[in-house]
N, C-alpha and C positions, 0 to 999 in steps of 0.2 A: 586606814583611809576612811574618812567620814562618808555618810550616805550621800551628802550633797556632792562630794568630790567624785564618788562613784557615778552619780547621775551625770555630772559634767563630762566625765571621761566617755560615757556612753554617747553623749551628744556629739563629741568630737569624732567618734567612730562613725556615727550616722552621717555627719557632715562629709566625711571622706567617701563613704560608701555611695551616697545618693547624689552629692553635688560636686565631689572631686576636689574639695578644698581641705587644706591641712589646719587652718585656723580661722577663727571668726574675726570680723572687722572690729575696730574699736566701737564701743557702744553695744554691738551685738553680743560681745563677750560678757559684758557686765549684765546685760538683760538675761542671757541664758543662765548665768550663775545665780541671779536672783530667783529665776524660776526653779532651778535645781534646789535652792534653799527653801522653797515653799512659800516665798514672799508674794503677796499681791503686788503686781508690778504695772506701772504706767510707763509706756515707751513713747517718747516723742523724738522721732527721727525725721529729718528733711526728706523730701522726695528723692528716691533712688538710693537711699541709705540701707535698704534691705530690712525693713520692719518685719516682713512676713517670715523671715528665718527665725525670728524670736519665738514663734509658736510652732512653725512647721518642723523644725529640728527636734524639739522636745516631744512633739506629737509622735514622731516615728521612733523615738528612743525609749519611750516608757509605755507600760501597759495602759490600756484604756483608750477612750475616744476623746479627741479634741473637737469641741463644738465651736465653730467659727461663725460669729455673727457679722454679716456684711450687708451693706445697704444696696448694692448694685448687682443685678443678675449677671451682667457682662463680666464684672470683676470675679464673681464666683466661678463662672464657667471657665474663664481664662486660667485662674489659679489651679482649678481641679485638673484641667488638661495638662498644664505644666507638671503637676505632681505625678499624674498617671504616666506621662512620658518618661519620668524617672523611675518608674516601677513602684511608686507609692500608692497605697490603696486609699482613695479619696472619692467623695461624692458630694453632690449638692441636691437640695430640694427646693424647687421654685414652682410658681404657679404655671409655668410653661409645661410641666410634666403632667401626664395623665394620672388618674387616681390609682391605677394598678401599679404604675411605676413608682409612685411615692410610697405605696404600701410595701413594695419589695425592698426599696432602699431602707425603709425603717426596720424591716425584718433583718436585713443584712447588718445594720448598725447595732441592733440589739444583740446579734450573734457575734459581735466583735470582728466583723469583716472589714471595717474601715479604720484607718488611723485618724482621718479628719472628715468631718461632715459640716458642710457650709449651709447656713440658713439665713433668711432675711429676718429682721427683728419682728416684722408683722406675723410671721409664722408662730412665734412664741406666744402670741396673744390668743391663739386658737385653743379653745377649751379642750378639744380632743387631743391636740398635740401635747398639751401639758401632761396628760396621762401617759402619753408615749415617753415623754421626757423622764419620767420616774423610772422607766425600765432601761434607759440607755446607760451603758457602763462608762460614764464620763470621768475623765481624769483632769481635763483642762477646759476652760471656757476663755476664748480669745475674742475680744470685742474690737473689730477693726473700724476705722473711721470714727473713733470715740468722741471726736469733737461734736458729732451730731447729738450727743447727750446734752450739751450745754445750751441753754437759752441765749448765751452770749457768743456762741459759735456761729460760723457763717453758713452752716447747713443744718440748723437745728431741726430735729424731727422728734416730736413729742413721744412717739412710740419707744424711742431709745431711753427715755427717762424711766420707763417701766421695766427695763431689762432685769434689774435686780429683783424686782417683785416676781416677774414671770419665772426667773431661774432659782427662786428661793427653795424649791424642792430639792435642789442639788447643792446646798451650801456646805455640807460635810467637809470632806478632804479634797474637794475640787480646787485646782489651781486657777486663779483668775489673772487675766492679762488684758490690759486695755492699750490700744495703739492708735496713734494719729501722727500726721505730718504737720499739722498746723494747730497749735494751741497756745494762746496767750496765757500768762500766769493766772488771770481770772478764770479762763476756761479750764485750765488744769485743776484748779481748786474745785470748780463745779463738778467736773467729771468724778473726782475722788469722793466728793460728798454724796453724789447720787448713787454711786456704786458701793458705797460703804467701805471705801479704802481708807480706814482710819489709821491703820498701821501698815504702811506700804513702802515700796521703793520706787523712786522716779529715776528713770534713765533717759537722759536727753543728750542730744548731740548739737553742736553749734549749727546754725542755719547757714553757715558759710558754704558757698559753692565757688571755689576758686576759678573754675574753668568757665563760669558764666560771665559774659560781658553785659551787665544790665544797662539798658539804654532807653531813654525817653525822647521821642521826637515830637515836639510841640508844633501843631499845625492846625489850621482851619480848613485845609484842603487834603483830607485824609487819603482820598482815592489817588490823587496825583502823587503824593509823597510815597505811598505804599508801592505804587507801580514803579516809580523811579528807583526805589530801594530794591524791589524784586529784580529789576533788570540788572542791577549790579551783582546780585548774589545767586541768581537762579542756577548758575553752573558750578556753584561752590559747595553744594550739599543739599540734603533734603530738608523740607520744612513743613510747618504747620501754621495755618492762619486761623485764629479764633475770631468768628464773626458773632454779632450780637443776636441775630435771628436766623431762622431757616432760610428765609428769602435771601438774606445777605450772604449766607454761605454759598448759595447757588449762583448769586451774582458774581461773587469773587471767583468762583470756578470758571464762569464764562469769561471774565476778564483775563484770567491767567491763560486760558486756552487761546485767546486771541493774541497773546504775546508768546505763543509757542511753548508754553509750560504744560507738561503733562500733569493733570490734576483731576480730582473728583471731590464733590461736595458730600459731606457726611452730617446727618442730623437724625433726630428721633423719628422723623416722618418716613424714613426709609424702612424697608422690610429688614428683619433680623438677618436674613441671608445676605442681603446687599451690604449691610453695615459690616458684617463679618468679612465679606470679600474685600471691602475697601481697607479694613484694618490689616488683613493679611498681605495685601499688595503693598501697602505702605511700609509695613515692618520688614518685608522681604527686599525692599528697594526697587520693586518693579513700578511703583507709583511714587515719584519724588515728592509731590506736594498734596496736601489735603486741606480743604477749607471746611471748617467745622464749627458747630455750636459747642457749648460746653458739655454736650452729651458725649463728646469724644475725649478720650485720654485716660480715664481711670482704669488701671490694670493693664494698659497697653504699653508694653515695654519695647521701645525702639531705641537702642543705644545711641545710634548715630544721627539723631535729629539735630541739625545744626542751627535752625532758626525757628523761633516761635514768635509770630507777629500777633498783636492784638489790635483790631481795627477800632475798638472803643474801650473805654476804661471799665474793668470789671467792678462789681459792687463791693468788693472787699479785698484787702491785701492778702488774706488767706487764700482766696480763690485765685488771685493773680499769681501768687507764689507757687501754688500747686500746678496751675496750667503752664506757666512759663518754665517751671522746673522739668517739663517734658524734654527740654533741650539738654544735650550734652550728658546723657546718662553714662556714656563711655569714658567720661573724664576729659574729653578733648574740648578745645575752645569752641564755644557756641554762643548764640546771640538771642536772648529774649528782648524783644523790642516792643515798647508800648507807643502807639501812635495816639497822642493825647490832644484832644480838642477840649478847651475849657468849657465849651457849651455842653459837653456831655454830663457835667455835674448837675445841671438843672434837669436834664432828661432823666438821669438816674434817680434823682429825688422824686420826679413825677411818677416813675415806675413804682417807687416805694409807696406813694400815695394810693396808687391803684391796687397794690397788693394788700395794703393795710387801710381800707377805707373807714369812714366813720361807723360806729357801732349801729347807728340807725340804718345805714345802707346794708350792712352785713345781716341785720335782722330781716330786712326785706328779702335778701337772697335766700336766707334760711327758711323763711315762711313759704316762698315759692317752691323750694325743693320739697318741703314737708307736704305741701298740697299735691305736688306731682306724685309723691309716694303714697298719697291717700291716708295720711296720718292725722288723727284727731289730737287735740290738746291732751297731753298726758299719756298718749299711746306709745308703747315700746315696740321695737322691731327685734324679733328673734332671729330672722333670716334675712339674707340679702334679697332685695327686690329690684327687678329690671326696670329701668326708666330710660327712654330715648332722649337724645339731645333735642330732637324735633319737638317733643312734648314740652321740655323746659323752655325752649325758644318761644313757642306759641304762648305759653303762660306769661312770659316776662317781657317779650319784645327784644330781648338781648340775643346776640348772635352765638353761634356754636363755640367760637374761639373764646369768648368771654366766659361761657359756662365751663369750658374745660379748665380755665384758670381758677374759677370759683371752686370747683370740685377738688382740684389739686390742693388749693389752700385749705379747704375744710379738712381734707385728709391729713395734711401736714400739721394742722392744729389739733388733731386728735378728736375731731367731731364725728367722723364716720369712717367706715371701711369702704374701699372703692376698688372695683375691678372692672376693667373694660371687657365686656363679653362679646362685643361685635364691632369691628371697625367700620368705617364709612364704606358704603358699597355704591358703585356706579352700575346702573342698568341702562343699556343702550340697544337700539334697534335701527337698522337702515330701512329707509322707505322706498328705495329704488333697487333695481336688479344690479348684479355685479357689473354687467356690461354698460348700463346707463351711468353708473357711478364712475366707471373708468373714463368714459367720455367726458363727464363733468370735470373730473380732476385734470385731464389733459388740457381742458380749455381754460383753466384758472390762470389768470395773468399775474396775480400776486405770488411771488416765489415762496415766501414764508408760508402762506396759506396752502399752496400746492404741496409743499413738503409735509406740512402737518396732515393734510388730507390723505396723502399717499401712505404715510405711516399709519394713520387711523384706519384706512381701508385694509391694509395688509394685516394689521393686528386683529381687527374685529370683524371685518367684512364677511368672511366665509361662514362665520358662526352666528351672525346677527342679522340675517335677512328674513328669517321666518319666525323668529322668537326673540325675546329680550335676552341679552347676554349679561350675566352678573359677573362683575369683576371687583376685587378688592381695590379701593381707591389708591393705596400705596403701590399695589402691583401695577395698576394702570400708569401711575406716575413714572415708574421705573422704565417703562417701554419708551418714554419720551426723553429720558435723562440725557441721552447722547446727541440730541439735536441742539448743537451749540448755538444755532441762530434763533432758537425759540426758548422762551422762558416758560417753565411749567406753571408759573404764577398766572399765566394767561389761559390756562387750559379750560377753566370753567367759562371764561369769557368766549373762547372759541366755540364751546359746546352750545352756548346761548345763541350765537350767530348761526351755527349750522342747523339748530332746531327751529328758531323762530324767524330768522331772516331768509335763509336759504331753503329751509324746510326739507332738508335731506335726511335728517335723523329724528328719532324721538328718544329722549333720555330722561331719567330721573335719578335722584340721589337719595339713598337711605342713609340717614345720619347714624353716627355711632350710638351704641346702646351700652349703658353702664349698669353694673349691679352694685347696689348701695345698701348699706345698713347703718343707720344712725346709732351711735354708741350710747346715747341717753334718750329717755322719753322726750317727746316733743314738748317744748316749753314756749311760753308766750314771746320771749326774746331769745336771741342766740345764746347758748350756754357757754360763753367765753368769760374768763376772768378779765374784766376790763383793764385793771391795773397791769396785769401781766402782758396783755395784748399790746398796750401802748408802750410798755418797756421794750418789747421786741421791736416795735416800730422805731423807737428812739435808738436802739442798738443798731438797727439796720442803717439808719441815717448817719450815725456816728462812723460806721465802717466805710460808708461812701466818702465821708470827710477825710478819713485816714488815707484812703486810696488817692484822693486828690492832693493831700499833703505830700504824699510820696511823689506824685508827678511834678509838683511845684517846688519840692525841696531842692536846696543847693548842696546839701551834705552828700557824702558817699551813699549811693543807692543801697549797697549791701549793709552798711552800718545802719541805715534807716530801717531796713527789713529786720535785721537782727535785734535791734533795740525794741522794735514793735513786739517781737516775740519774747521779750524779757531778758535778752542778753545785755550785760552792762559793760563789757570790756571789748566790744567789737572795734577793730581797727580798719582804717580805710583800705579798700581793695586795690586802689591804685590804677584801675583800668576801666571803671564805668564812665559814662559820659560826664558826670560831675567831677570825678577825679581827674580825668583828662583835661577838662576845661580849666580846672584849678591850676594844673601844672602849666598850661599854656599861658594863663592869665598872669601867673607869678613871673614868668619869664618876660612878658611883654609890657605890662602896664602898672603893676602894683609896686608901691613904695611903703616903707614902714611908717612914714609920716601919714600916708592915706589911712593905714590901718588904725593908727592912734587917733586920728581925727574922727573916724567913724565910731570907734570904741567910746570916746569921750561923749560924742553926741548921744549914743544909746544909753550911756550911764546917766546923762542928764534928763532923760525921758523915761517914762514907765515902760513903753515899748513903741516901736515904729514899724509900720509895714513898708513894703518895698517902694511904693509910690511916694510915701511920706519922706523916706530917705532921699529919693531922687530930687524931691522939692527942696529939701534942706541943704543938700550939697550940690554945688555946680560942677558935677563930675559927669563923665561919660558912663554909659551902661557898663562897659568893660571894667572901669575902675571900681564901681560899686560892687559888681559881681566878684571881682578879685578880692577886695577887702572883706566882704561877707564870707566868702569861701575860707579865707585864712582864719578869721576869727572863729568860725564854726569848727574848723578842723582842729583848732587848739582848745576847743571847749571853753572859750572865753565868753561866748554868747550862745543863745539857744533859740530855736524856732518854736513859736507858740501859735496856736490857732485861736484867734479871737473872731472878729468879723471877717478878717482876711489873715493870710499867713503873715506873721509879724516876727520881730526880732527883739530880744532884750538881753541885757547883761546877766550872766549867770550869778546867782547869789552864793 
């Protein structure tokens, strides 16, 4: 028996011992065998196909430590907990841990006490950690969410492109494995180039999810259509609504509660404990619905999610596929539904313009930041320096929300190290005695205001009469989350009224403080490669176009997705909205004479968009749709994106 066969047999034993399975799934088996043979391996599996097994099983089967690079703290924590629950020794190191705890975990790792150690890519850039890395008994390096490596991926993070350099001290006999759920052929090529996978094995599975009924509802009245759809399905299974903003996630939670649906809003503005509580309630089935931003989902494994709604169109097909793929992990029929408003296309493009402004504007932002940090031209930063959002706002005239976005972009582009050292703080003090305040509240005629003040008094009153009470802004927010008749968006507005109109309280807000270190000496203009920057912007805009092509397309939804990710032999699913519409249209209105007439028309023209076809042929919409569907399904014509979605005869 060869060494690779012995290693594979050991993996099967570990699979039975820790997970209770007798064999690997298709794809997993090939990936495990590639690892056992010592090959550098790129794994591309769709959501819920079990990517993590490809490194977790070898990690517990062989000597040495598996280092897992993961971009999300929540994902690390969730996977480590699942491993520990199975009796597997695993740990993570994140900025949430104290210095002593990090030191202890590194000592444990050096002494061979862990099978797996999870880290963020940023940790590898730390000079001190690089020295620690040399002492770790590594046998495998697994890079999760590897699409973050590529500038052409939908979640590009520059720090990921430096992984090979940071890990170069461990090139020897260490096994390398890169994993992702979403990678086009272009992204796959870029991942392998950056990691130095010149001689490697790629294991990929079809992006087919037979149990998912992909559906697009085109509407200019999103709220009304979503509510009517929710009314039909609310008793048929648990679900998830992806909202575009934190405010919208809370608004949707309020709407659902008014329709008798048990729900909570989830977003990054909540405390870690609150987010964990919502996740656990949803996974356990105690909370049927969650309305969330895209902060929700990664690493959260709920098998029986039946519905995933998107209130607006995501910025890429990769993001949509990952988020919608939260549905039906147990293999049962489930429904990812996109509520598509064509006007979202322009809004999405406008958001890209904000994220990627002109270099002149970026340079202005960069100079304001450098001035706030006290940096002279040519000066370098050896350590992180604390700077308050207040200070940045005063210098620029821009608000805190804009600065948060600017700093996140600068970090994403590899210009700085960023750490939030203090969250927003509310300081509040009552100006009247408890008895007087009670009388005031009892006399308030506005029911919403009375409810707000009653909660405010009970939460803060006893502690805030003789001195200022300091509260974390997010902690304060949670105290009001269950007041369904009040939106926390109005919280600051209420504070203003109570302080300046009613003069019942005094309050002030201390803005967040960041610790920042620029990675290069201060320069006269922002140190970004202009060509690369605008290529990223162009790529982001192209991904939005692909997403809207998906929404407008008449071909099978699953075929569209699979072709986007590089599959060439995908067949119609037979049950998405387009497939069902095609079947109905064939039965009702289509004739082969119609099909031939449209085919001849397209053959005589270079290409025609939908409106041009309608003008050329005196047909009903149903006839045009039927004939287009049939020609597309037979691959006699193809969709192309020019100024509009158009059709032409395939060459």
